[in-house]
C-alpha positions in Angstrom: -30.3 -10.5 -8.0 -32.0 -13.3 -6.1 -35.2 -15.0 -7.5 -35.5 -17.8 -5.5 -35.6 -19.6 -2.1 -33.9 -23.1 -2.1 -36.3 -25.5 -0.5 -35.1 -28.8 1.1 -37.7 -31.4 2.7 -36.6 -33.7 5.5 -38.8 -36.6 5.7 -38.7 -39.8 7.7 -40.8 -42.0 10.0 -41.5 -40.9 13.6 -38.5 -41.0 15.8 -36.1 -41.5 12.9 -33.9 -38.4 14.0 -35.1 -35.6 11.8 -34.9 -33.0 14.4 -31.3 -34.1 15.3 -30.5 -33.9 11.7 -31.8 -30.3 11.6 -29.6 -29.3 14.5 -26.7 -30.9 12.7 -27.4 -28.7 9.6 -27.8 -25.6 11.7 -24.7 -26.0 13.6 -22.6 -26.2 10.5 -24.6 -23.4 8.3 -22.1 -20.7 7.3 -23.2 -17.5 9.1 -23.9 -15.5 5.9 -27.0 -17.8 5.0 -30.3 -16.7 6.1 -32.0 -20.1 7.2 -35.7 -20.8 7.8 -37.1 -23.8 9.6 -40.7 -24.9 8.8 -41.6 -27.6 11.4 -44.7 -29.9 11.3 -45.8 -32.0 14.4 -48.5 -34.4 14.5 -49.1 -33.7 18.2 -51.4 -31.0 19.7 -48.3 -29.6 21.8 -45.2 -29.0 19.7 -42.0 -30.3 21.4 -39.5 -30.4 18.4 -39.3 -26.7 17.9 -37.8 -26.3 21.6 -35.3 -28.9 20.6 -34.0 -27.1 17.8 -30.8 -25.0 18.6 -29.7 -21.8 17.1 -29.4 -17.9 17.8 -31.5 -15.5 15.6 -33.2 -18.5 14.0 -36.5 -18.3 12.2 -38.9 -21.4 13.1 -42.3 -21.6 12.2 -44.4 -24.6 13.5 -47.5 -26.1 12.2 -49.0 -28.6 14.6 -52.1 -30.8 15.0 -51.7 -32.8 11.9 -49.6 -33.2 8.5 -48.8 -30.6 6.3 -49.7 -32.6 3.4 -53.4 -33.4 4.8 -56.2 -31.0 4.3 -56.7 -30.6 8.0 -53.6 -28.1 8.4 -53.2 -27.2 4.7 -54.5 -23.7 5.1 -51.9 -23.0 8.0 -49.2 -24.5 5.9 -49.9 -22.5 3.0 -50.2 -19.4 5.1 -47.0 -20.2 6.4 -45.3 -20.4 3.0 -46.9 -17.1 2.2 -45.4 -15.4 5.3 -41.8 -16.8 4.5 -42.1 -15.7 0.7 -43.8 -12.2 1.3 -41.7 -11.3 4.3 -38.9 -13.4 5.6 -37.3 -14.5 2.3 -34.6 -16.7 3.4 -31.8 -18.2 1.3 -32.7 -21.7 2.3 -35.9 -23.3 3.5 -35.8 -26.5 5.5 -39.2 -28.2 6.0 -39.4 -31.0 8.6 -42.5 -33.0 7.8 -44.4 -35.0 10.6 -43.1 -38.7 10.2 -46.7 -39.9 9.0 -46.8 -37.5 6.1 -47.1 -38.6 2.5 -45.1 -35.6 0.8 -46.3 -36.1 -2.7 -48.2 -32.9 -2.7 -45.5 -30.6 -1.5 -43.9 -29.7 -4.8 -47.5 -28.6 -6.1 -47.8 -26.5 -3.0 -44.6 -24.7 -3.5 -45.5 -24.0 -7.1 -48.9 -22.4 -6.4 -49.2 -19.1 -8.3 -49.4 -16.8 -5.2 -45.9 -17.5 -4.9 -44.7 -16.4 -8.1 -42.2 -18.9 -8.6 -40.3 -17.7 -5.5 -39.7 -21.5 -4.2 -37.2 -23.5 -5.8 -37.5 -27.3 -4.7 -33.8 -28.7 -4.4 -34.0 -32.0 -2.7 -35.9 -34.6 -0.4 -34.1 -36.4 2.3 -35.4 -39.4 4.0 -34.0 -40.1 7.5 -34.2 -43.8 8.2 -34.5 -45.5 11.8 -32.3 -48.4 11.2 -33.4 -50.2 14.3 -37.2 -49.7 13.6 -37.3 -49.1 9.9 -38.2 -52.6 8.9 -41.0 -53.2 11.4 -42.4 -49.5 10.5 -42.5 -50.4 6.7 -44.6 -53.4 7.2 -47.5 -51.3 8.9 -47.4 -47.7 7.6 -48.0 -46.5 4.2 -46.3 -43.4 4.7 -42.9 -45.0 5.0 -43.3 -46.2 1.4 -44.6 -42.8 0.3 -41.3 -41.1 1.6 -39.1 -43.8 0.1 -40.7 -43.2 -3.4 -40.4 -39.3 -3.5 -36.9 -38.9 -1.9 -33.6 -39.0 -3.4 -31.3 -39.0 -0.5 -31.5 -41.7 2.3 -29.8 -40.9 5.7 -29.6 -44.1 7.7 -29.4 -43.0 11.1 -29.0 -45.0 14.3 -26.5 -47.5 12.8 -25.2 -48.4 16.2 -28.6 -50.0 17.1 -28.8 -52.2 14.0 -26.7 -55.0 12.6 -25.0 -55.1 9.2 -27.4 -57.4 8.1 -30.3 -55.1 8.9 -28.8 -52.1 7.5 -28.1 -54.1 4.0 -31.8 -55.3 4.1 -33.0 -51.8 4.6 -30.9 -50.7 1.3 -32.3 -53.7 -0.6 -35.8 -52.8 0.4 -35.3 -49.0 -0.6 -33.8 -50.0 -3.9 -36.8 -51.7 -4.8 -39.0 -48.6 -4.6 -36.3 -45.9 -5.8 -34.4 -46.3 -9.1 -31.2 -44.7 -8.1 -30.9 -44.4 -4.2 -28.0 -42.5 -2.3 -27.3 -43.9 1.2 -25.5 -42.1 3.9 -24.9 -44.1 7.1 -24.4 -42.4 10.4 -25.3 -42.2 14.2 -26.8 -39.1 15.7 -27.6 -37.8 12.4 -24.0 -36.6 12.0 -23.7 -35.5 8.4 -21.6 -32.8 6.5 -23.9 -30.1 5.5 -21.7 -29.4 2.4 -22.8 -33.1 1.3 -26.4 -32.3 1.7 -27.0 -28.7 0.6 -26.1 -26.8 -2.3 -24.3 -23.7 -0.8 -23.4 -21.2 -3.5 -21.8 -17.9 -2.6 -24.0 -16.0 -0.6 -24.1 -12.1 -1.1 -26.7 -9.3 0.0 -29.7 -10.1 -2.1 -32.3 -7.8 -3.9 -35.6 -9.8 -4.6 -36.8 -9.8 -8.2 -39.9 -11.5 -7.3 -42.9 -9.6 -6.0 -45.4 -11.5 -4.0 -49.2 -10.2 -4.2 -50.5 -8.7 -0.9 -53.1 -10.7 0.4 -55.2 -10.3 3.7 -55.9 -13.3 5.8 -59.5 -13.7 4.6 -58.2 -13.7 0.9 -55.4 -16.2 1.4 -57.8 -18.6 3.3 -60.3 -18.2 0.3 -57.4 -19.0 -1.9 -56.7 -22.2 0.0 -60.3 -23.2 0.3 -60.8 -22.8 -3.4 -57.6 -25.0 -4.1 -58.8 -27.8 -1.7 -62.2 -27.6 -3.4 -60.7 -28.3 -6.7 -61.7 -31.8 -8.0 -58.5 -32.0 -9.5 -56.5 -31.6 -6.2 -55.1 -34.9 -4.8 -54.3 -35.0 -0.9 -53.3 -38.5 0.5 -54.5 -39.0 4.0 -52.0 -39.9 6.5 -51.9 -43.3 8.3 -54.6 -44.0 10.8 -52.7 -42.6 13.8 -54.1 -40.3 16.5 -52.3 -38.1 18.8 -53.0 -37.4 22.8 -51.2 -35.3 25.3 -51.1 -36.3 28.9 -50.2 -34.3 32.0 -48.3 -35.6 34.8 -49.2 -34.5 38.4 -46.0 -35.2 39.7 -44.2 -37.9 41.7 -41.1 -40.0 41.7 -38.8 -40.1 38.4 -39.1 -44.0 38.8 -42.8 -43.7 38.0 -41.9 -42.5 34.5 -39.8 -45.6 34.0 -42.5 -48.1 35.3 -45.3 -46.3 33.2 -43.0 -47.1 30.2 -42.6 -50.5 30.9 -46.4 -50.9 31.0 -47.2 -49.3 27.7 -48.9 -51.5 25.2 -47.2 -52.9 21.8 -48.2 -50.4 19.1 -47.3 -47.1 20.6 -45.3 -45.4 17.7 -43.9 -42.4 19.4 -43.9 -40.5 22.5 -42.0 -37.5 23.2 -42.0 -34.7 26.1 -40.6 -32.9 28.9 -40.5 -34.0 32.8 -39.7 -31.8 35.7 -38.6 -33.3 38.8 -36.6 -32.0 41.8 -35.7 -28.8 40.0 -34.4 -30.7 36.9 -35.8 -31.1 33.3 -35.7 -34.3 31.5 -36.5 -35.1 28.0 -38.5 -38.5 27.2 -38.1 -40.0 23.8 -39.9 -43.3 23.2 -39.8 -44.9 19.6 -41.8 -48.0 19.1 -41.1 -49.3 22.6 -37.6 -48.2 22.8 -37.3 -45.3 25.4 -34.7 -43.0 27.0 -35.2 -40.4 29.7 -32.2 -38.0 30.0 -31.5 -34.7 31.6 -32.2 -31.6 29.3 -30.3 -28.4 30.4 -32.1 -26.0 28.2 -35.3 -23.9 28.8 -38.8 -25.2 27.9 -42.2 -23.4 27.5 -44.7 -23.7 30.5 -47.2 -25.6 28.6 -44.7 -28.3 27.8 -43.7 -28.8 31.4 -44.9 -32.5 32.6 -46.5 -33.2 29.3 -46.0 -36.2 27.1 -47.4 -36.4 23.7 -48.4 -40.1 22.5 -48.9 -41.3 19.0 -50.7 -44.7 18.2 -53.3 -46.2 16.6 -56.8 -45.5 18.0 -57.1 -49.1 19.6 -53.9 -48.7 21.1 -54.4 -45.2 22.4 -57.5 -46.3 24.6 -55.1 -48.9 26.3 -52.4 -46.0 26.6 -55.0 -43.9 28.4 -55.6 -46.6 31.0 -51.9 -47.0 31.9 -51.5 -43.0 32.0 -54.1 -43.0 34.6 -52.5 -45.6 36.7 -49.4 -43.4 36.9 -50.8 -40.0 37.7 -51.3 -38.8 34.2 -54.4 -37.0 33.0 -55.3 -36.2 29.3 -54.5 -32.4 29.0 -58.0 -31.7 27.8 -59.6 -33.1 31.0 -57.6 -31.2 33.8 -56.9 -27.4 34.7 -53.0 -27.8 34.6 -52.6 -24.5 36.4 -53.7 -26.2 39.5 -50.8 -28.3 39.5 -48.1 -25.9 38.1 -47.9 -23.6 41.1 -45.7 -26.4 42.9 
């Protein structure tokens, strides 16, 4: 008789390859396992959920902040409650936003309302071999992710030298007593090396989660956050902004990328041009624009989400205006969607 949901946390700085790792795990997961994904994005418009592939896959997205920050803590706890009370998967994978400090997650999983149904198994940290050393020098969240992880997946090794990879390992070893490393490209891993896959059978749940209304659950979280003993670490000082493209030649996207100021940490989104959809990926100045053959949501069309420090975002806005982009809060997008 099942008594718990195994929980794995996937951390890593922005653009390290967490969503790619999720797809690798999903593609290798035995069919008799019920898998649930809880994704957290820093931007106002979720992009990563669209990039996760899988039929009959349960995905819950929490956007507009870090699940480990008070700004969206209520949504996170409510999501966990829904998973524990109704969905009850065998395995829950939580992909945290790249600026998160995951230290509070274990305490959230142990809240009394969940009756011990969540069993935290392991925390993986995806490392961008090409950009990790630079990000570590600037953002405190990278250090937090190192200290609380147990397995380190050094990704994008094709973009880094052997010396860089060894320096990354040495740095991580200074913050972690017994780091375990995996080196890869495109987050290619064997799911059997990551997850404890015990034999899965039809389950009858012994744990009964108390029934709560939305009002009761929100009050529960409010009381929890107001507890002076509660500790919530604020994320690094980064902001997110979404920009809508009014259209034009695809070359304008490439020209725009070349004009962006240093300090842009992450940008991602979908561009639609001449009947084709393109995925735009920018990680600390290195960008890729590639054709994307899967359907996207209407509100994601021609929208790029940027993450940067506040002083850098002001410069980003100037560049975006010059290339036909408008902040999504300042335009009626439907007027442009008709073409």
